N, C-alpha and C positions, 0 to 999 in steps of 0.2 A: 609247743603245740602238739596236739595228738591227731592221729589220722582216724577218720570215721568213714563209714559208708551208709548210705540211706537208700531205701527203696520206697517210692511213693506211688500209690495207685490213684489214678484220676478217674473221674466219671467218663464212661465210654461215649457220651453224647457230645463231648467237646470236639470242636473242629481243630484243624492243624494250627490256625492262628492263635486260638485260645491255649492250646498246649504249648506253643512257642512262648507265649506271654508268661505262662506259669513257670516254664523252665528258666526264663530270664529273671523272674521274681525270686525263685529259689536261689539262683546264682547270686543275685543282688543281696539277699539276706546274708549269705555266707561271706561275701566280700566286704559288706558293710561292717561286719564284726571282725574285720582284719583277718579273715580266713582266706584260704586258697582252694579253689576248685581244681582237683587233680585230674578227674575224668568224669565224663557224663555219657550216658547212653539212653536213647529212647528205645525201650524194648518192645513197644507196640501194644496193640490190643490183644488181650488174652482172656480166656474163659477163667472165671474164678471157681475155686473148689466149693465155695458156698456163697450164698447171697450176702452182700454187704450193702446196707441201706437200699434194699430192693433192686440191686444191680447184679446181673449174672456175669458181666464182663467188666474189664477195667483197662485203662491205658497205663502201662508201667514205665516208670522213670528210675534210673539208677545214677547215683552220684557218689564219688569218692572225694573227700575233702579234708583239709587240715583246719582245725579251729581250736580255740581255747575250750577247756572242759566245761566252764560255766555257760557257754553258748548253746550247748545241746538242748537243755531244757527250754530255753527261750525259743529256739528254733522249732522244737516239737509243738510248743504251745501256739506259736504263730501259725503253723501249718494246720493245726486242728481247727482253727477259726475259719479257714477257707472252705466254702461250701463245695468247691469243685474237687476237693481231695477226699477220697473215700478212706484211705489208710496211709499211714506213714510209719516207718520204723527206722531208727538210727542205731547202729551198733559200732563198737570200736573195731578198727581194722588192724590186723597184725599181718606183717609180711610173712608169706609162707617160708618155712625153714627148709633148707636143702636136706633131703633125706639121703642117707647113704644108699648107693645102688645095691639092689638085691643081688646076691651072689648066685651064680649059676650052679647047677649040680656038680659040674666038673671042678669048679673052684672050691666047693665045700668038701668034695672027696679028696682033694689034694692036700 
């Protein structure tokens, strides 16, 4: 299984119960495909840089999950059909690599 992260933008008119329902639906899609939700965050309402479907604001959700590669296309297609979702993007997640510490001027001169 591969690790992915997704950001989903919901319509700003949704109330807290509707947002919670969509969060559970997204988590249900992932777990139904034998995936695992690693983390989730409700990032809240934010102003969009440009209008999406006549909306200037959106409610942002972030998920990191593990799933099979063939699941991602089905996941995107399912979310596109939901009228409450303005945008969704899924990308492959890679663990940050440890960078060597920058040397100080004294260490470089030595």
